[in-house]
N, C-alpha and C positions, 0 to 999 in steps of 0.2 A: 368831944373826940368823934363819936359817930357821925357827926353831921360833918366835920371836916373830911372825915374818910368817905363819906357819900360823895360830897363835892369834888374830890379829887378823882374818884372814879369817873363820876359824870364828865368831868373836864378831858380827862384823858380820853375817853370814849368818845366825847364830841371831836376832840383833835384829831383823832384816829380816822373818822368818816369825813372830817373836813380835807383831809387830804388826798383821798381817793377820790377820783371824777371818773364817772361810767363813760365808757367808750363805746361808740357804735361801730360796729364794723358791717361793710355791706360788701360781700364777697360776688366778684363778678365771674361769672361763668360763660362758656361759650354754649351759643345758640344754635341749634341743630335747625337749618331750614325744612329739611323732611319732616321733622317733630312737627315744627310749626304748623307746615301745611296740613299735614295728617289730623291735628286736633283741630284745624279750623274747618277741615272736610266734615268732621265729627259733629262738631258743636260749635256754631257760629260764635266767634268772639274768643273762642279757646287759645287760638295761636298767639292772639294778641296777649292773651293774659300769661302765656308761657314766655312771651317777650317782654315781661315786666310792665305791660302797658294794662294794669287792670281794669282803670277807669274807662278806656277805649273798650276793651273786651266786654265788659259789662253793659257798654252803651250798645255795642253792636248785638250781643245777645238779647237784650230785652226790646230795643228798637226793632231788630228783625223780628221777633216773636209778635210784638204789637202790629207793626205793618202787613205781616203774613197772615195772623189771626184777625185782623181787622177786614183783609181782603176776603178770606175765607167765611166771615160772617156775613159781609154784603151779599157773597156768591149764593151762601146756604138761604138767605132771605129771598133772593132772586128767583131760585129754583123752589122754594115752598111755598110761596104766595104770589096770586095773580094780581094782587095791589102792587108790589114791588118789581114784578116782572116786567122792566123797560130797559131801554138800552142805555139809560145813565147809569144804572146799578150795576149792569153788566160791564159798564166801562171802568167806573169805580173799583169794581173787585178785578178787573185785570190790570189796571194800572197799580194797583196795592202790591197785587202778587208779583207783577213784574219787577216793581222798585224793590221787594225783598229779596227777588232773585237775582238782581244787578248788586245789591247790597253783599249778598253772600258769594259771588264771582269776586268782586272787588276785594273782599278781606281774605279770600283764598290767594289773592296774588300778594296782596300787601303784607301779610304776615311772614312769609319766608323772604320777601325783599328786606324787610325791617330786621331780620336775623341776621342776614348777611351785612346789613350796616353796622347793628352792634356788634358783630364780629370783627370787622374792619376797624371800628373805632376802637374797640379793647385791644386790639393788637394781635387776635386769633387769625389763624390760617383761613383765607376766605375760600369759600365753595362758590362753584359757578353757577349761574342759574341763566338761562337763555330764553328770550321771549322773542319769536320769531313767527312773521305772518308768512304762509305758504300758500299762495292762490287764495281761497275763500277760508282758509283754515287757520286758525291760531294754535302754534305749537308752543308748550311749555316744558323745559326740561332741564331737570337739576342733575348736576354732577357732584357727587359727596368724596 
């Protein structure tokens, strides 16, 4: 009798859990381009992470740190030792640091633009962002 009772509860218990299926919900929220820009300005790649592009954000963060860190390492060797004090090492250091700065500027522009893209794709009110070339200056303005 005990075994039948235990089997009955096991079958009832397993049937109950067989009927429930876990559901995953992804809540779509509006992304603020200003927050995305500010995060990117503080920490490279953080604006992309805010836009749910975590892989890209981590790649930018670690890639930028490696490139600028490598440029700084080559430059410090250039300054500290007469053996490494040549134009090639100075050129490598300048190239690496310039590449890091270009990546920083590119992700500063990309993160807010992608925020706007996500907002328009998900049906939120779009904010306006203007990128204008005035003479020799590039102007970037946001309207929220």
